[in-house]
N, C-alpha and C positions, 0 to 999 in steps of 0.2 A: 513815489506813490503813483499808482496807476489810476487813471480816471476812465470811466465808462459812461457813454451817453446811452440813456434808456429812452427809446421813443415809444410812447404809448399809442398803439395802433387803434385799438378799440376805444371808441369814445366813452367817457364816463357817463353814467345815466344822469338824467336831468333831476335836479333836486326838486322835491315837492315840498309844499309848505307844511309846517308842523301844525297840528290841530291840538291846542292846549289852552288851559287857563290856570292861573294861580290866584289864590286869595288868602291872605293872612289877616285881613281886616285892619291892617295898620293905618288905613286912611280914615278909620272911625265910622265907616258906614258900609252897607251892603247894597246900595242902590246904583253903584257905578263901578266899572273896572274890576270885576264884571258886575252886571246888574242881576240881582236876585229878585224874583217876583213870587207872588203867592200870598200867603197869610202874613203880610209884612207887619201888621199890628201886633202879632204875637212874638216878635223877635226884636232884639236890639243888639248893638255892639257894646260890649261891656267896657269898663274902664281898663281892663287888661287887653283890649283889642281882640276879643274873641266873639264869635257869633253866639248869642245866648238866647235860649228860650225865655220868653218873658210874657206870660199870659196869666194875669192875676184873676181872671174872670171865673175860670172853672177848670175841672179836669177835662181831658179829651185828647185831641190831636192838633198838630200844627205842622205846616210844611212851607218850605221855600224851594224854588228851582232856579237854575241858571242854564243858559244854553250851552250845550256840549254835544258834538257829533262824534266824539272819540269812542271807538269800539274796536277797530282792527289795529293790531300792533300797539295796544294802548296800555297805559298804567294809570292807576288812581292811588293817590296817597292822601290821608287826612288824619286829623287828631280828634278824638272824641273824649270828652270829660264829663263825668257825672259826680255831683256832690252827694251821692247816696249809693247804696248797693242795688244794682238793677234787679228787676223782678218781672213777672208776667204782666204787671200793670204799668210799669214804667221802663221804657227802653227806646231805642232809636233805630230807624232804618235809614241808611245812607244810600241813595239811589245813584248807581254808576251809569245806568242806561234807562231812559224812559222815553216813550213816544207821546206822553201827555204831560201837561203842566200841572194838573190837579192830582196830587199823589194820593188823595183819599179815594179817588174813583178807580174804575177799571183801567188798566193800562198793560202794555207789554214792555218788559224790561228786566233788569237785574239790580239787586240791592244787597248790601251787607247789613245784617241784623246784629246790633251790638247790645247784648243783654238778653232779656227774657228769662224764662224759667230756669234754663240750664246755665245761665251766666256765661254764655259763650259768644264767639264771633263766628258767624256762619254766612255763607253766600246763598242767596235765593234767586230763583227765576220767577217772574210773575207773568202769567198768561191770563189777561183779563182780570177776574177777581180771584184767580187761583194762584196761591203762593207756594212754591215747591222748593224745599231745601235741597241744594245740589252739592254743597260742601258743608258737612256737619263739623263745626269747630269743636275744639277741646272743651269738655264740660268744666265748669268752675274756673275758666281761664280768667274771668274778671269778677270772681266772687270776693269783692272787696268793699270796704265801707265807703271808699271813693275810687273812681275810675279815671285813669289817665292812659289811654291806649291809642297807639298809632297803628293805622291799618294800611296795608299796601295790597293792591290787587293788580294782576296783569292778565292780559288776554292777547294771544297771537292772532294772526289773520285767518287761522283755521277754526278757532273756537276753543282753544285750550286755555283754561283759566287756572290761576294759582292765587290762593288767598294766604296772606301772611299778616302777622301782628306782633307788636312789641308792647306788652302790658305795662312797661315802665315809661312809655311815651317816647322812646328813642327810636333808633333805626337798626337795632339788633334783632332782626325779624325771625320769628318762629313760623314755620310753614304749617298752617292749619289744614291744608289739603289742596289737591288739584283735581280738575274734572274737565271732560270735554262736553261742551254744550254749544251748539250753533243754532238754537231755535230762533233767536232774534238777532238780526244782523244790521239793524239801523238804530241810531241813537239821535235824539234831539235835545235831551235835557239831563242834567245832573241835579241832585237835590237831597234835602234832609227832611225826614218825616219823624216827628216826635210823638210818642204815645205816653201819657202820663196821668197820674192822679193829682189831686189839687195841691198836695204838699210838695210836689216836684215842679211847680209851675215856673221856677226860675233856676233850676238846678241842672240843666243840660247845656253844655258848651261845645262848640266845634271850631276848629282852626286848621291852618296850614293845608288848605286844599291845593293839590298839585295834580292836575289832569294833563296827561301827555300822550300824544299819539306820534309814533315814529314811522314816517313814510320814506325815510332817506336810506338808500342802499349804501353798503360799504364801498370803498374804493381803495386802490393801492396808493400808499404814501411813498414807499421806497422798496427796493429789492437789492440787498447787499450780498456780494460774494464774500463769505467769511473765510472759506478755504476752497481749494479746487474741487472739494467734494461736498460743500455745504453752502446753502443760500438762505439768507434771512429775508423774510417778507413782512413788511409792516402794513397793516390795514388802518383805515381811518377810524375804526371803532372796534369794539369787542365783537367777534364773530361766533356763530354757533360752532361748537367744537366738532359736531358730527360732520360738518362740511369742511371746516378749515383744517382739520387734522387728517383728512382723507387723502392719501397719496395720489389717488386717481384724479384728483382735481388740479394737479400740477404736472406740467410736462415741459422738459427742455428739449428742443430740437436744434440741429439734427443729432441723432445717434445717442443722446443721453437718456431720454425717456422719463419715466416717473421716478420720484424719490422712493427710496426704500422705507423711509420713516419721516413723519412730520411730527414735531413736538412744539409745545408752547414754550416761549421764552420764560425764564425764571423772573425776569425783571419787568416785563411789559405784557399785559394780557392781550394787547393788540398785535403782538408779534409772534410769528411761527418760524421755525427753522426746518429747512428741507435737507435731509441727509441722503447723499447718493453713494453708490459704490461702483467700482469699475472705471469707466472712462472719466478722466478728469476734465473739468471745464477749463480750457486753456485760453489762448489769446484769439481764437477764432470767433466768428460771430454766431451767437446763439439766440434763440427765441424762447422765452419763458411764457407759457400759456397757463393762465389761471382761470378756472371755470367753476360754476355751480356753488359759489360761496354765498352764504346768507348770514345776516346778522342775527342776534338773539331774538329779534322780533319777526324774523321771517322775510325781511326785505332781501331780494336777490341782487347780487352784484352782476353787472353785465360782464360777459366773458372778455378778458383782457389779455392782449399779447404785449410782452415787453421784449424789445430787441436789444441785446447786449452787443455793443460794437466798440472795439478798442479805439481810444484816442488818447495817447499818452501825454500830450501836452497842449490842451486847448488854450487859445489866447483869451484875454479878457473880452476882446470884441466878439469872439465866437460864443462865449458864455452869455453875453448881453443880448445876442440876437436869437436866443432860443425862443421858439414859439410856445404858445400856451399848452400845446400837446406834447412837449418835450420835457424831460426831467433829467437833470444832471445829478448823477450819483457818484460818490467817491468810494473807492475800494482800497 
């Protein structure tokens, strides 16, 4: 078996922290980890460990917010449950982005409306007191006597939004629509805003909040020579296929050049296979240059050079003294 040392010349990009929060209310409260603030007297955590509207005083509105700066390369997931068929008088807005804590007042942000007249799940932008529907969800999507819908929203770093839902509460998502909107680019709060009549005062529930912001760029895990005319490259995460399947983003030198074709592995979405024709990759030293690769959230991988250098029988001592910037690959 031939062994090849691969020396990573370009430094991998520095990892940035993830901006995220999760809350399934399994701790029995909403006052810590994370802390929700606002009209706290109008909510409780139910016996089923769900955030529940609980306002026996009157019909009206109620809101809670928690801190969240996620907006670029972000995803939001949450579960909404109604013990009734939603209408124009009883529905919920789940704020993904808000610059204010009081959701009844003027603010700038984005929210998902669950319910209302068309029994739909739609994405809105709010500019002050003006609420603009930017993704019009499917009518009658939740025209049910009770609602158990899971919602997922993603936004890349450019402002491309996608809204999805599963009306059975699972993760078999249906795409309600996509839109470009970069009107607001800062976030401070995530929240829930309930609109209800008196008979619905305890019939709205929320759960499984998962807000995630990906700021980590992909990197190279391995590069394996499958045959003299094919190379397999594994990334640390699933990459955008527009960039990862572009032959222009890979080059072997000297004399080999770009692959003729790049395909995804059948077994691993993180892996691509480079197919070459003409000159075979033999025992000489070659450099594989990989550039312009982004992940599905738009994070760009730093251009990376991998030197392939034959070493047919490295000793255990040689393996043990490999530095942090060296990767031993077996072919």
